[in-house]
Structure formats: structure tokens, C-alpha cells
C-alpha positions as CSV (number, residue, x, y, z in Angstrom):
1,X,30.0,-16.3,-0.4
2,X,25.6,-16.0,-0.1
3,X,24.2,-13.3,0.4
4,X,20.3,-13.2,1.1
5,X,17.7,-10.9,-0.7
6,X,16.4,-8.4,2.0
7,X,12.9,-5.6,1.9
8,X,14.6,-2.5,0.1
9,X,12.5,0.2,2.0
10,X,12.5,2.1,-1.1
11,X,9.9,0.0,-2.6
12,X,6.4,2.0,-2.5
13,X,3.8,-0.6,-0.7
14,X,1.4,-2.0,-2.8
15,X,-2.0,-0.7,-3.4
16,X,-5.6,-2.4,-3.8
17,X,-6.7,-0.6,-7.2
18,X,-9.9,-1.5,-7.7
19,X,-9.9,-0.1,-4.3
20,X,-8.3,3.5,-5.6
21,X,-10.2,2.8,-9.3
22,X,-13.3,6.5,-8.6
23,X,-10.9,7.7,-5.6
24,X,-10.2,11.5,-5.7
25,X,-7.3,12.0,-3.1
26,X,-5.2,9.6,-5.2
27,X,-6.8,9.9,-8.6
28,X,-6.6,5.9,-8.6
29,X,-3.3,5.3,-7.9
30,X,-3.8,4.2,-3.9
31,X,-0.9,6.3,-3.3
32,X,0.3,8.9,-2.2
33,X,3.6,11.2,-2.2
34,X,4.1,12.6,1.5
35,X,6.4,16.1,1.9
36,X,8.9,13.8,2.3
37,X,9.0,12.5,-1.4
38,X,8.3,8.6,0.4
39,X,4.7,6.7,-1.3
40,X,2.4,5.4,1.3
41,X,-1.4,4.2,0.9
42,X,-4.1,6.2,0.3
43,X,-5.6,6.8,3.7
44,X,-8.9,7.7,1.9
45,X,-9.3,4.2,-0.3
46,X,-6.7,2.1,0.9
47,X,-7.0,-0.5,4.6
48,X,-6.2,0.4,7.6
49,X,-2.7,-0.3,7.9
50,X,-2.9,-4.0,10.3
51,X,-5.4,-4.9,7.0
52,X,-2.5,-7.5,5.3
53,X,-3.3,-9.2,2.6
54,X,-1.6,-12.6,4.3
55,X,-3.6,-11.9,7.2
56,X,-6.4,-14.3,7.5
57,X,-9.8,-12.6,7.5
58,X,-12.5,-14.3,9.7
59,X,-15.5,-16.0,7.7
60,X,-19.6,-14.7,8.4
């Protein structure tokens, strides 16, 4: 029986490390660890949750 790969909720988010380089909140990692032990994108240096790399951005 074949099984399809599924996305694991345990994988940390993928931050843009170029944006995180000089961030004092996440120390350049782009993610922070919550009190529950979960990894979340840094709210200081990373784009809003709605901005995904896969979405098209309007050209100026």
C-alpha cells in the first residue's frame, strides 16, 4: 500500500534569514520559541503570516 507524504506540524517554520540578520528579538534566527515549546516566525523581523513565498506579489 502506498502512503502519501504529509506535512508534519512539528516542523518549524522557514524564516527569511536575510531579514533576521540584525534582529535583536530572535538573534538572527528568524524564529522564536513560545512558552509551549513551539517555533514561530519572529514577529519583529519576519513578514506577516499572510505573506507566503508562494504567493504572487504585485509588480510596481
